[in-house]
N, C-alpha and C positions, 0 to 999 in steps of 0.2 A: 504494500500500500504506500502510495507516494507521500501521504501526510506524515508517515512515520519513517521514511527513508532516512537513515542516519547521515547520508551525504548532503541532504538539502541545506542545512545551516552553512556548510562549507561552500556550496554553490552560491547561495545568496550572498555570503560574505565576499566571495571572489568577484561577483558581478558588481557589488557596491564599491569594492576597491578599484576596479577598472573605471567606474564612473568618476570616482574621486580623482583619478588621474586625467580626467577630462576626455575620456574615450567616448566616442559615439558609435563605434562599430565593435562588434564582437563575433567571434566564431566559436561555436560550441559543438563538440562531437560527443555523441553517446554511443560507445561501442558495446555491443551485446545488449541492445536497448530494451529487449522485451517488446512491449506494445508502445514504447515511445513516450509514456506519460511523464517521466521525469524530465526529459528534454523539452517537451512541450511546456511544462511548467516553468522551466528555466528561461526559454525564449520569451514567454509572456512576461515573466518577472523583469527580464532585461528591458522590455518595451516600457513597462511601468516606470523603471528607473530613468528612462530618457534616452536609451540607445535608439538610434535612428536607422542603423544598418545592422541587422541581426541575421547571421547565417547559422543554421542548425543542420547537422548531418546525423542521420539515424542510420546505424550500421547493425545488421544482424545477418547471420548465416541462414536464418529461417525465412523463406518467402512468406509463410503464414504470419509471422510477427511483423514483417515489413508491411503486409496488407493491413494489419490491425493498426499499426502506427500511422499509415496514410489516412485511414478512417478517422482516427483521433485528431489528426492534424487539420482536417477540414474545418474543425471548430475554432482553430487558431488563426484564421485568415487575417492578415494585416499586411499592408504594403511594405512595412519596414522589416517583415520577417520572411526570410526565404528558407524553406526546408527542402532538403535533399534526402532521398531514401536509397540506401545501397545494400543490396543483398550480396555480401562478400564474406569470405572467411575472415576471421579476426586477423590472421597474418597478412592477408592481402590489404585489409583496411589500414592496418598500422603502417605498412610500407608506404601506402598512398599518402598518409598524413605526414610522413617524415619530411617530405620536400617543402611543405608549407604548414608548419605545426599550428594546430588550433590554439586559441587562447586558453580554452578549458576542455579537458577530456574527462568525461564521466566514465568510470571504469569499474568493473566488478572483478576482483581477483588481485593477485600479487602484481607489484610493479616490476616489470622487466625492463631491460634496455630498450626494447622496441616500443614499449608503452611510454617510457619517459621521453623518447625522441618524437613522439606524435603530438606533443602539446607543451605549452609553456607551463601550464598548471594541470596536474593530474589529481582528480578527486576520486579516490578508489575505495572499494569496500571488499574485504575478503569475508570469510565466514565468521570472523571474530571481531573485526574492528574496521574503522575507516581511517584514512589518512590523506593528507595533502602533500604534494611533492612539487616543488618548483624545479623546472628543468635548468 
């Protein structure tokens, strides 16, 4: 459930920090996104904070989950928010992000070298805890 996701406070804090730096654009990637609810909440929150160019990328190896994320995203229509949906393996997705790292990567699992190269800030959760990692 998104309301209780332990990563949400870190996501909210990271977005606020970027706005305090007078940023107006942000790129957020949710790898292994499930139905995309956490990313959609993050891009909506970014809009509320005043970001005017918001790019969200939903990544899942499951075409069914990508379909659910697309359905959920239809309710988040806003000209400032662009959402992309990619049905890739996690390895493929992380390699693709390495060339132009995201501002924020929402991740579930341990932080590996490939994960840390995919974003400036990784907000991760494994089975026990969550953590933030600046690249």
